[in-house]
C-alpha positions as CSV (number, residue, x, y, z in Angstrom):
1,M,-113.3,-44.8,50.4
2,L,-112.7,-48.0,52.2
3,A,-109.3,-47.2,53.0
4,D,-110.5,-44.1,54.8
5,L,-113.1,-46.1,56.5
6,K,-110.4,-48.4,57.9
7,S,-108.5,-45.6,59.4
8,R,-111.7,-44.1,61.0
9,V,-112.6,-47.5,62.5
10,L,-109.1,-48.0,63.9
11,T,-109.0,-44.5,65.6
12,E,-112.6,-45.0,67.2
13,T,-111.9,-48.4,68.4
14,G,-108.5,-47.2,69.9
15,K,-110.4,-45.0,72.0
16,V,-111.3,-47.7,74.3
17,V,-109.0,-50.7,73.3
18,V,-105.3,-50.3,73.3
19,G,-103.0,-52.4,70.9
20,R,-105.6,-54.3,69.0
21,E,-105.3,-52.5,65.7
22,N,-104.8,-55.7,63.8
23,E,-107.5,-57.3,65.4
24,A,-109.9,-54.6,64.8
25,S,-108.8,-54.4,61.1
26,L,-109.6,-58.1,60.7
27,L,-113.1,-57.6,62.2
28,L,-113.8,-55.1,59.5
29,T,-112.2,-57.0,56.7
30,C,-114.4,-60.0,57.7
31,L,-117.6,-57.9,58.0
32,L,-117.3,-56.7,54.4
33,A,-116.7,-60.2,53.2
34,R,-119.8,-61.2,55.1
35,G,-118.3,-63.5,57.3
36,H,-118.0,-64.5,61.1
37,V,-115.2,-64.2,63.5
38,L,-114.0,-66.5,66.3
39,L,-112.0,-64.7,68.9
40,E,-109.8,-67.0,71.1
41,G,-107.7,-66.1,74.0
42,V,-107.5,-66.1,77.8
43,P,-110.1,-64.1,79.8
44,G,-109.3,-60.4,80.1
45,V,-107.6,-59.7,77.0
46,S,-110.2,-57.2,75.5
47,K,-112.0,-59.5,73.2
48,T,-115.6,-58.6,74.4
49,L,-114.5,-54.8,74.6
50,L,-113.3,-54.8,71.1
51,A,-116.5,-56.3,69.7
52,K,-118.5,-53.8,71.4
53,A,-116.4,-50.9,70.2
54,F,-116.3,-52.3,66.6
55,S,-120.2,-52.4,66.7
56,N,-120.7,-48.8,68.1
57,C,-118.3,-47.3,65.4
58,L,-120.4,-48.9,62.6
59,G,-123.5,-47.6,64.2
60,L,-125.0,-51.3,64.0
61,K,-127.5,-53.0,66.2
62,F,-125.6,-55.1,68.6
63,R,-126.7,-57.9,71.1
64,R,-124.5,-60.0,73.5
65,V,-125.3,-63.6,74.7
66,Q,-123.3,-65.1,77.5
67,F,-123.1,-68.7,76.8
68,T,-123.6,-71.1,79.7
69,P,-123.8,-74.7,80.2
70,D,-127.5,-74.4,81.0
71,M,-128.6,-72.6,77.9
72,L,-131.2,-73.9,75.5
73,P,-131.4,-73.1,71.8
74,M,-134.5,-70.9,72.4
75,D,-132.3,-68.6,74.4
76,I,-130.7,-67.6,71.1
77,L,-133.2,-68.1,68.4
78,G,-136.2,-67.2,70.2
79,G,-139.5,-69.2,70.4
80,Y,-143.3,-69.5,70.5
81,V,-145.1,-68.0,73.6
82,F,-148.8,-68.3,74.1
83,N,-150.7,-65.0,74.1
84,M,-153.5,-64.9,76.6
85,K,-155.1,-62.0,74.6
86,T,-155.3,-63.4,71.0
87,R,-155.2,-67.0,72.4
88,E,-152.6,-67.8,69.8
89,F,-148.9,-68.6,69.8
90,D,-146.6,-65.6,68.9
91,F,-143.1,-66.0,67.8
92,N,-140.7,-63.9,70.1
93,E,-137.6,-63.1,68.4
94,G,-134.3,-64.3,70.4
95,P,-131.2,-62.2,70.4
96,V,-129.9,-63.5,67.0
97,F,-132.1,-60.9,65.4
98,T,-129.5,-58.3,65.5
99,N,-126.7,-56.9,63.1
100,I,-123.7,-58.1,65.3
101,L,-124.2,-60.9,67.7
102,L,-121.5,-61.4,70.4
103,A,-121.6,-65.0,71.4
104,D,-119.5,-64.6,74.5
105,E,-117.4,-67.9,75.7
106,I,-119.4,-69.8,73.2
107,N,-117.6,-73.1,74.0
108,R,-119.0,-73.0,77.5
109,A,-122.5,-74.0,76.1
110,A,-123.4,-77.5,75.1
111,P,-123.0,-78.7,71.6
112,K,-127.0,-78.5,70.9
113,V,-126.7,-74.7,71.7
114,Q,-123.4,-74.0,69.6
115,S,-125.3,-75.7,66.8
116,A,-128.3,-73.5,67.3
117,L,-126.3,-70.9,65.2
118,L,-125.5,-73.0,62.4
119,E,-128.6,-72.0,60.0
120,S,-128.3,-68.3,61.1
121,M,-124.4,-68.2,60.2
122,Q,-124.8,-70.0,56.8
123,E,-128.2,-68.9,55.6
124,L,-128.9,-65.7,57.4
125,Q,-132.2,-67.1,58.7
126,V,-133.7,-68.9,61.7
127,T,-136.3,-71.6,61.4
128,V,-138.4,-72.7,64.5
129,E,-141.0,-75.4,64.4
130,G,-141.4,-74.6,60.6
131,H,-141.4,-70.8,60.8
132,T,-138.6,-69.3,59.0
133,S,-137.5,-65.8,59.5
134,K,-134.9,-63.7,57.8
135,L,-132.1,-62.0,59.9
136,P,-131.3,-58.4,59.4
137,F,-128.5,-57.4,57.0
138,P,-125.8,-57.1,57.6
139,F,-125.4,-60.1,60.2
140,M,-122.2,-61.0,61.8
141,V,-121.4,-63.5,64.5
142,I,-118.4,-62.5,66.7
143,A,-117.8,-65.4,69.1
144,T,-115.3,-65.7,71.8
145,Q,-113.8,-68.7,73.3
146,N,-111.5,-69.7,75.9
147,P,-108.5,-71.9,75.0
148,A,-109.5,-75.6,74.8
149,E,-107.4,-76.7,78.0
150,F,-109.9,-74.6,80.3
151,E,-112.1,-76.2,82.7
152,G,-115.8,-76.3,81.8
153,V,-115.4,-76.0,77.8
154,Y,-116.9,-77.7,75.0
155,P,-114.8,-78.0,72.0
156,L,-116.7,-76.7,68.9
157,P,-117.8,-79.3,66.3
158,E,-115.9,-79.1,63.1
159,N,-118.9,-78.1,61.1
160,E,-119.3,-75.0,63.4
161,K,-115.8,-74.0,63.1
162,D,-116.0,-74.2,59.6
163,R,-118.7,-71.5,59.6
164,F,-116.3,-69.0,60.9
165,M,-114.5,-67.2,58.1
166,I,-111.3,-66.4,60.5
167,R,-110.0,-67.3,63.8
168,V,-108.2,-64.6,65.7
169,G,-106.0,-65.2,68.4
170,F,-105.5,-62.8,71.3
171,S,-102.1,-62.9,72.9
172,Y,-101.2,-61.0,76.1
173,P,-100.3,-57.2,75.3
174,S,-96.8,-55.9,75.3
175,H,-95.4,-54.1,78.5
176,G,-95.9,-50.9,76.9
177,T,-99.4,-51.6,75.9
178,E,-100.2,-52.7,79.4
179,V,-98.8,-49.5,80.8
180,E,-101.1,-47.8,78.5
181,I,-104.0,-49.7,79.8
182,L,-103.4,-48.9,83.2
183,K,-103.1,-45.2,82.5
184,R,-106.5,-45.3,80.8
185,N,-108.1,-47.4,83.6
186,L,-107.3,-44.7,86.0
187,S,-110.7,-43.1,85.0
188,E,-113.6,-45.3,83.9
189,I,-113.5,-46.4,80.4
190,N,-116.9,-46.0,78.7
191,V,-117.5,-47.7,75.2
192,E,-120.2,-45.0,74.3
193,V,-117.3,-42.7,73.5
194,V,-116.8,-44.6,70.2
195,Q,-118.8,-42.8,67.7
196,P,-120.3,-44.1,64.5
197,V,-118.1,-43.4,61.5
198,I,-120.3,-44.6,58.6
199,S,-123.8,-44.6,57.7
200,I,-125.9,-47.7,56.8
201,G,-126.2,-46.4,53.1
202,D,-122.6,-46.0,52.8
203,L,-121.9,-49.4,54.5
204,E,-124.1,-51.0,51.8
205,E,-122.1,-49.3,49.1
206,S,-118.9,-51.0,50.7
207,F,-120.3,-54.2,50.3
208,K,-120.8,-53.5,46.6
209,V,-117.2,-52.2,46.2
210,V,-116.0,-55.6,47.6
211,D,-118.2,-57.5,45.4
212,S,-116.7,-55.5,42.2
213,V,-113.0,-56.6,43.1
214,K,-111.7,-58.7,40.1
215,V,-109.9,-62.0,40.7
216,S,-107.7,-63.7,38.1
217,D,-107.6,-67.3,37.1
218,D,-104.1,-67.4,38.6
219,I,-105.3,-66.4,41.9
220,L,-108.3,-69.2,42.0
221,D,-105.7,-71.7,40.8
222,Y,-103.6,-70.6,43.9
223,I,-106.3,-70.9,46.5
224,S,-107.2,-74.2,45.1
225,R,-103.6,-75.6,45.3
226,L,-103.4,-74.3,48.7
227,A,-106.5,-76.4,49.8
228,G,-105.3,-79.5,47.8
229,E,-102.0,-79.2,49.7
230,T,-103.7,-79.4,53.1
231,R,-105.6,-82.4,51.9
232,S,-102.4,-84.2,50.8
233,D,-100.1,-83.3,53.8
234,A,-99.5,-86.6,55.9
235,R,-99.7,-84.4,59.1
236,I,-103.3,-83.3,58.5
237,S,-106.1,-85.6,58.9
238,L,-108.8,-83.1,57.9
239,G,-108.0,-80.6,55.0
240,A,-109.6,-77.4,54.0
241,S,-113.2,-77.6,52.8
242,P,-114.6,-76.0,49.6
243,R,-116.2,-73.6,51.9
244,A,-113.0,-72.7,53.5
245,I,-111.3,-71.7,50.1
246,V,-114.5,-69.7,49.1
247,Q,-114.3,-67.7,52.2
248,L,-110.7,-67.3,51.9
249,L,-111.3,-65.9,48.5
250,Q,-114.0,-63.5,49.9
251,I,-111.8,-62.1,52.7
252,A,-109.0,-61.7,50.1
253,R,-111.3,-59.4,48.0
254,A,-112.4,-57.5,51.1
255,N,-108.7,-56.9,52.0
256,A,-107.9,-55.7,48.4
257,A,-110.7,-53.2,48.5
258,L,-109.6,-51.8,51.9
259,D,-106.1,-51.4,50.4
260,G,-107.7,-49.4,47.6
261,R,-107.4,-52.0,44.9
262,D,-109.8,-53.4,42.4
263,Y,-108.1,-56.6,42.1
264,V,-106.6,-59.5,44.4
265,T,-103.0,-60.2,44.6
266,P,-101.3,-63.2,46.0
267,D,-100.3,-61.1,49.1
268,D,-104.0,-60.8,49.9
269,V,-104.2,-64.5,50.0
270,K,-101.0,-65.2,52.0
271,K,-102.0,-62.5,54.5
272,L,-105.4,-64.0,55.4
273,A,-104.5,-67.8,55.0
274,R,-103.5,-68.5,58.5
275,V,-106.6,-66.8,59.9
276,S,-108.8,-68.3,57.5
277,L,-107.5,-72.0,57.3
278,S,-105.7,-72.8,60.6
279,H,-109.0,-73.6,62.7
280,R,-110.5,-75.7,59.8
281,I,-107.8,-78.3,59.7
282,R,-107.5,-81.1,61.9
283,L,-103.9,-82.4,62.9
284,D,-103.0,-86.1,62.5
285,R,-102.7,-87.5,66.0
286,S,-99.7,-89.7,65.3
287,A,-97.9,-86.9,63.7
288,A,-98.5,-84.6,66.9
289,L,-97.4,-87.4,69.3
290,K,-94.2,-87.7,67.3
291,G,-93.6,-84.2,67.4
292,L,-93.5,-83.6,64.0
293,V,-96.1,-80.6,64.2
294,Q,-96.7,-78.1,66.6
295,S,-99.9,-76.3,65.9
296,T,-102.2,-75.9,62.9
297,D,-100.9,-72.4,62.5
298,S,-97.4,-73.8,61.9
299,V,-98.6,-76.1,59.4
300,V,-100.5,-73.6,57.4
301,A,-97.3,-71.5,57.3
302,Q,-95.3,-74.5,55.9
303,V,-98.1,-74.9,53.3
304,L,-97.8,-71.3,52.2
305,D,-94.1,-72.0,51.7
306,V,-94.6,-75.1,49.8
307,V,-97.3,-73.9,47.5
308,K,-95.8,-71.2,45.0
309,P,-97.8,-68.1,44.4
310,P,-98.4,-66.9,40.7
311,R,-96.1,-64.3,39.4
């Protein structure tokens, strides 16, 4: 069932987004693993368009928030407003009360606004002035961010990056893909052509399928050894957290379910380790200055080479 769902999602998102099948597949995998996604890339590479199309094809409620330097936490969470009729303060829900929240250019907002999402992402609830409200289920944050070297951006704090199950990089499209993009833009692209491919009831059943995927002790040992290697590597000053490996396990189970299996293999873990771990580790500055390491992606790739998977 889930393999068919994946095919239908890719077909629908492909109606408006060209050449982003892998990114759309990762969005679906992360949603089924109950995680959040950080999309990173230069402006104009279809990050926002893919998020909209993905939400449409699942028939989920979608809200978009454009993050800016002058935002306040209440612009996301909501707040209390005085009701002149009742002479009481009523809580007005913010845009976070949705199924899929697109936090567009999240690193253009100040850290206090970025941190407003922490409780929502971890506990699926919002607390304002002592009042706690549950968020709808499913709830997923799809955040986009510009590369760190861009003007007017604030680096995401480590505790917030750790809330994102995966980070997906958006590179420039190939020549052939760009030609196809130009052809499609000869007429107006309307994201409304993307149709829902699953009911909310079937989507809830899909979560249960993922929860039933079995994991052997060898796989658990393998994931723990991967995390241990990131903590002992001299080139890394901050290794993978326990939350990181729990989420790596969750998304590996979702990947197995989408492939039609009821058990996790080492290949599931290896396939998703880079997108799940690379944004959570911090490189040692001296190692970077000496040219011993190029990026967190390359370090995670080498960790995967060093730590042998179970047979």
